N, C-alpha and C positions, 0 to 999 in steps of 0.2 A: 315355652316356645311358643309362640304368636302362632296364630291362625292364618294368617295372611299369607306367612313363609311358605306352606306347602302347596296353596289357591296357587299361586304364584306360578310356583314351581310346572304344577299340573295345567295350569294353562299355556304357560311358553312349551309344554312338551307337545301337547296339541295342536296348536299353531307349527310348529315344526311340522311334526307327524302331517297334517290334512296338507300343507303346502307341498309335500315333496311327493305325497300320494296322489294330487292332482296335478302337476306336472310332470312325473316319473317319465309320461312317453314322450314328453318333448323334447325331455333330457335325453332322454335314446336317442331320439332322430339326429340330436347335435352331434354323437358319441360319447356319452358320456354312461359307465355303465354303470348301475341301479348301487352292485355294492361302494364305487366311489361317489355316486351320492350321496347314498346313507350315510357312507364313513364324516365326509363331508358336515352331513345336518347336524348329527352328533357329532359334531368338533367344534361347531357354532354351537349348538345350545350347551354343550359343555362347558365354553367359556362365558356364553351368557349365565349359565346359573352358578357358576366359579366368581362370577362378579358379584351378584345375588348373596352369594355366601358368606362372601368376606364383608359387603357391608354389614349384614346382618349380625356375624360377629365383631366387627367393632363398635357396632351399634349397642349392643352389651348383651344382644343372644346368645344364649351357649347350644352347641349338639353333644351331645351326648355323642362318645364311641361305637357305644352300642347300634343310635341310630343310623350313623357314619356307616356301618359294616353292613346294614340292610340294606342301606341307600345304594351300596355299591354291590350289593347281589344283586337288585332289585335293578336297576344302570343292566348289570350285564343280560337278566333276562328281557328287560327291555330292547336291549337295544339288536335280538336276538329277532324278536319278533316285530321289530320293525322292518328290519332287513326282511323278514319272509312276506311280508305284508307287499312291500315296495317289490320285489320280485314279481308276486302276482300280480301287482296293478298295472304291472311293465310288461311282462311277459305271457302272461294271464290269455286264454283264448276266450276269456268272458271279458275281460278290459277291465281296466280301473270300479266301473258303478258296480258290478259285481264283486270283486275283493272287500270294496268296500261294505257292498251290505253283508258276505260273508261274516267280515269283521266284526258288524255290532250282533251280531247274533252270538259270539262269545259273551257279550258282556250282558 
């Protein structure tokens, strides 16, 4: 497997996560709940990564079933963490900056 494919997936995930975390309060003021915001972001991210996956497979790359299973499990945990971080940055008393600082302490 090419090393660029996982790096591209990580960069796309980081871009979506940062944009939603930064703009979450603005969307909340417009009447969109954080759950809707998170599911919409994951839908767009999923479509983007699905297109990248199809292109990768059509160009000759092979993805074993075990990797796809671990990717699915990881995506479920990722969505749970992403939703909780969005909830903290939108509804948290300390605001988005404190929520993002607490997220950094995990890593």
